[in-house]
C-alpha positions as CSV (number, residue, x, y, z in Angstrom):
1,M,56.5,-19.0,7.1
2,P,58.9,-16.0,8.0
3,H,60.7,-16.6,11.1
4,A,64.2,-15.1,12.1
5,A,66.8,-16.6,14.7
6,I,67.0,-14.0,17.2
7,N,68.4,-14.3,20.8
8,G,67.8,-18.0,21.0
9,Q,64.3,-17.8,19.6
10,Q,62.7,-18.3,16.3
11,I,60.8,-14.9,16.1
12,Y,57.6,-14.9,13.9
13,F,57.3,-11.5,12.1
14,E,55.0,-10.2,9.2
15,D,56.4,-7.3,6.9
16,T,54.4,-5.5,4.4
17,G,57.6,-4.4,2.6
18,G,57.7,-1.2,0.4
19,E,59.7,2.0,0.6
20,G,57.7,3.8,3.1
21,P,59.2,4.7,6.7
22,A,59.1,1.4,9.1
23,V,56.8,1.1,11.7
24,I,57.1,-1.9,14.1
25,L,54.3,-3.0,16.5
26,G,54.3,-5.5,19.3
27,H,51.2,-7.0,20.7
28,G,49.7,-7.2,24.4
29,F,49.8,-9.9,26.8
30,L,47.8,-13.1,25.6
31,M,47.6,-11.7,22.1
32,D,49.7,-11.9,18.8
33,H,50.5,-10.1,15.7
34,E,46.9,-10.3,14.3
35,M,45.6,-7.9,17.0
36,F,47.1,-5.2,14.6
37,V,45.1,-6.3,11.5
38,H,43.3,-2.9,11.3
39,Q,46.4,-0.8,11.7
40,V,48.2,-2.9,9.1
41,A,45.5,-2.3,6.6
42,A,45.3,1.6,7.5
43,L,49.0,2.0,7.4
44,R,50.6,-0.3,4.7
45,D,50.0,2.0,1.7
46,G,52.4,4.7,2.8
47,Y,54.4,2.8,5.5
48,R,56.4,-0.4,5.8
49,V,54.7,-2.0,8.8
50,I,56.1,-4.9,10.7
51,T,54.3,-7.0,13.3
52,W,55.8,-9.9,15.4
53,D,55.1,-12.3,18.0
54,E,56.8,-12.0,21.3
55,R,58.1,-14.9,23.4
56,G,55.5,-17.3,24.4
57,F,52.9,-16.2,22.1
58,G,51.6,-16.7,18.4
59,L,53.9,-18.5,16.2
60,T,57.1,-17.5,17.8
61,E,59.1,-20.5,18.8
62,F,60.0,-19.8,22.5
63,D,62.6,-21.7,24.4
64,G,60.6,-21.3,27.5
65,K,63.4,-19.8,29.6
66,P,62.9,-16.9,32.0
67,F,63.0,-13.4,30.2
68,T,62.4,-9.8,30.8
69,Y,61.0,-7.0,28.7
70,W,64.5,-5.8,28.3
71,D,64.9,-9.1,26.5
72,S,61.8,-8.5,24.5
73,A,63.4,-5.1,23.4
74,A,66.4,-6.9,22.2
75,D,64.2,-9.0,20.4
76,C,62.4,-6.2,18.7
77,L,65.9,-4.6,17.9
78,G,66.8,-8.0,16.4
79,V,63.9,-8.1,14.1
80,L,64.8,-4.7,12.8
81,D,68.4,-6.0,12.3
82,H,67.3,-8.9,10.5
83,L,65.2,-6.9,8.1
84,G,68.0,-4.3,7.6
85,I,66.1,-1.4,9.2
86,D,68.2,1.1,11.1
87,R,65.7,3.3,12.4
88,A,61.7,3.0,13.0
89,V,58.8,4.1,14.6
90,V,58.5,1.5,17.5
91,G,55.1,0.8,19.2
92,G,52.9,-1.7,20.8
93,M,49.8,-2.3,23.0
94,S,50.0,-2.7,26.5
95,Q,53.1,-5.2,26.9
96,G,54.1,-4.1,23.5
97,G,54.4,-0.6,24.8
98,Y,56.5,-2.0,27.9
99,L,59.1,-3.4,25.4
100,S,59.0,-0.5,23.3
101,L,59.8,2.0,26.1
102,R,62.7,-0.1,27.0
103,V,63.6,-0.2,23.1
104,A,63.6,3.7,23.3
105,L,65.7,3.4,26.6
106,T,68.3,0.8,25.2
107,A,68.8,2.1,21.7
108,P,67.3,5.8,21.3
109,Q,69.2,6.2,18.0
110,R,67.2,3.5,16.5
111,V,63.7,5.0,17.5
112,R,62.3,7.6,15.4
113,A,59.1,7.9,17.6
114,L,57.0,5.5,19.9
115,I,53.4,4.6,19.6
116,L,51.9,3.3,23.0
117,L,48.4,2.1,22.9
118,D,46.7,1.3,26.2
119,S,50.1,0.8,27.9
120,G,52.1,2.3,30.8
121,A,55.3,2.7,32.5
122,A,54.6,2.4,36.1
123,L,54.0,-1.0,38.2
124,D,50.4,-2.2,38.8
125,P,48.9,-1.3,42.0
126,P,48.8,-4.1,44.5
127,E,45.2,-4.9,44.2
128,T,45.6,-5.2,40.4
129,L,48.8,-7.3,40.7
130,A,46.9,-9.8,43.3
131,A,44.1,-10.1,40.6
132,N,46.5,-10.8,38.1
133,Q,48.3,-13.2,40.0
134,G,45.3,-15.1,40.7
135,M,44.2,-15.1,37.0
136,V,47.6,-16.8,36.2
137,D,47.5,-19.1,39.0
138,M,44.1,-20.5,38.0
139,W,45.2,-20.6,34.2
140,L,48.3,-22.7,35.1
141,A,46.1,-24.9,37.3
142,V,43.1,-25.7,35.2
143,G,43.8,-23.9,31.8
144,P,41.7,-21.2,30.1
145,V,38.4,-23.0,31.1
146,D,35.3,-21.3,29.7
147,D,34.5,-18.9,32.5
148,L,38.0,-17.9,32.9
149,A,38.7,-17.2,29.4
150,A,35.4,-15.2,29.1
151,A,36.4,-13.0,32.2
152,V,40.1,-12.5,30.6
153,A,38.4,-11.7,27.3
154,A,35.9,-9.1,28.9
155,I,38.9,-7.2,30.3
156,I,41.2,-7.3,27.4
157,I,38.8,-7.1,24.3
158,D,35.1,-6.6,25.5
159,D,33.7,-7.1,22.1
160,P,31.1,-10.0,21.1
161,A,32.6,-10.4,17.8
162,E,36.3,-10.6,18.8
163,N,36.2,-12.2,22.2
164,P,35.3,-15.9,20.8
165,K,38.3,-15.8,18.2
166,W,40.9,-15.0,21.1
167,V,39.2,-17.6,23.5
168,A,39.5,-20.2,20.9
169,K,43.1,-19.2,20.4
170,W,43.8,-19.5,24.0
171,Q,42.0,-22.7,24.6
172,A,44.1,-24.3,21.6
173,R,47.5,-23.7,23.5
174,A,49.0,-25.5,26.4
175,K,48.2,-23.8,29.5
176,E,52.0,-24.2,30.6
177,L,52.8,-21.6,27.8
178,M,51.5,-18.9,30.2
179,A,54.3,-19.4,32.9
180,E,57.2,-17.3,31.8
181,P,55.4,-14.6,30.0
182,A,53.2,-14.1,33.0
183,R,56.2,-14.2,35.5
184,C,57.9,-11.4,33.1
185,L,54.6,-9.6,33.4
186,L,54.2,-9.7,37.1
187,T,57.9,-9.1,38.0
188,R,58.8,-6.2,35.6
189,D,60.7,-3.3,36.6
190,D,59.5,0.3,37.0
191,V,60.8,2.5,34.3
192,S,58.6,5.3,34.9
193,G,61.3,7.2,36.6
194,R,63.4,7.1,33.3
195,L,60.7,8.5,31.0
196,G,62.6,11.8,30.9
197,E,65.4,10.1,29.1
198,I,63.3,9.4,26.2
199,T,63.2,12.5,23.9
200,C,61.7,11.3,20.6
201,P,57.9,12.1,19.5
202,A,55.6,9.8,21.5
203,L,52.0,9.1,20.7
204,V,49.8,7.8,23.7
205,V,46.3,6.4,23.0
206,H,44.2,5.0,25.3
207,G,40.7,3.4,25.9
208,T,38.3,5.2,27.9
209,E,37.0,1.8,29.3
210,D,40.4,0.2,30.0
211,T,40.2,-1.5,33.4
212,A,43.7,-3.1,32.9
213,I,45.8,0.0,32.8
214,T,44.0,3.0,34.2
215,M,43.8,6.4,32.3
216,E,45.7,8.0,35.1
217,H,48.8,5.8,34.6
218,A,48.2,6.6,30.8
219,E,48.3,10.3,31.6
220,E,51.1,10.2,33.9
221,M,53.3,8.5,31.2
222,A,52.1,11.2,28.6
223,H,53.1,13.8,30.9
224,D,56.4,12.6,31.7
225,L,57.4,11.8,27.9
226,V,58.7,15.2,26.7
227,G,57.8,14.4,23.1
228,C,54.4,13.5,23.9
229,G,51.2,16.2,23.6
230,G,49.1,14.3,26.0
231,V,46.7,11.1,25.6
232,V,44.4,10.7,22.7
233,K,41.5,9.1,24.6
234,V,39.1,6.7,22.4
235,A,36.3,4.6,23.1
236,G,37.3,0.9,24.1
237,A,38.4,-1.4,26.5
238,H,42.2,-2.6,26.9
239,A,42.5,-3.6,23.1
240,A,40.9,-0.7,21.8
241,N,42.9,-0.6,18.6
242,L,41.5,-4.1,17.8
243,T,37.7,-3.2,18.7
244,N,37.6,0.5,17.9
245,P,40.2,0.9,15.2
246,E,38.9,4.0,13.1
247,P,39.9,6.6,15.8
248,V,43.1,4.8,16.8
249,N,44.2,4.7,13.1
250,A,43.4,8.3,12.5
251,A,45.4,9.4,15.7
252,I,48.4,7.2,14.3
253,L,48.0,8.4,10.7
254,D,48.2,12.1,12.0
255,F,51.1,11.3,14.3
256,L,53.2,9.9,11.6
257,A,52.4,12.4,9.0
258,G,53.8,15.2,11.5
259,L,56.9,13.6,12.2
260,P,60.1,15.1,11.2
261,A,61.7,13.3,8.3
């Protein structure tokens, strides 16, 4: 299986290859590269699509040490380096968007454009932070038992066909693997004040039923990204790209087709 030794991790990635422009996508919290199955299928004929598993998730071999989304941004750049890709469209869903913003701030010359799916730049409000901390505490104490896993799946996915697939993945993993990724999520820094530094084209797509990150946060981020034309709103919860892929894929394809060479 394709792994790359990057920043002390063995990062798992998948690469469609080909001569098309490169697009690299990072997944959301508790998810993995498979959440982009529909985007890969839609894009692969015209683009080189790379998906990868972030620290603590999927098939990446994680060292278990503390990290930040700036480290995850360095991992993303490391995957591009490993594949010999100088410049790419960088994107992701939720925490994949968090790290993508940090890629653009770290190495703007490497980022052709940004795709931000159900993501944001600001910190969570206190009530959301408290609820997320409670979920993490319970997960670490007893694991993703049925009631907890179902509640989390309803927030992230909210789809009767997809929920059981991801709950099964969560329940197959050691509960302790949640610790450091959750600490990274809950203690992340606020980059909303730096969005004006990002000048590349940006696409923001957000599910109208997303309760994990509000539409207001998405609209504020889109407003502050000078290369963004506003939020593309689609039906769906937090992982709208997984559960309602058709309008998400249409928005991505339209955005990519309009990018300057």
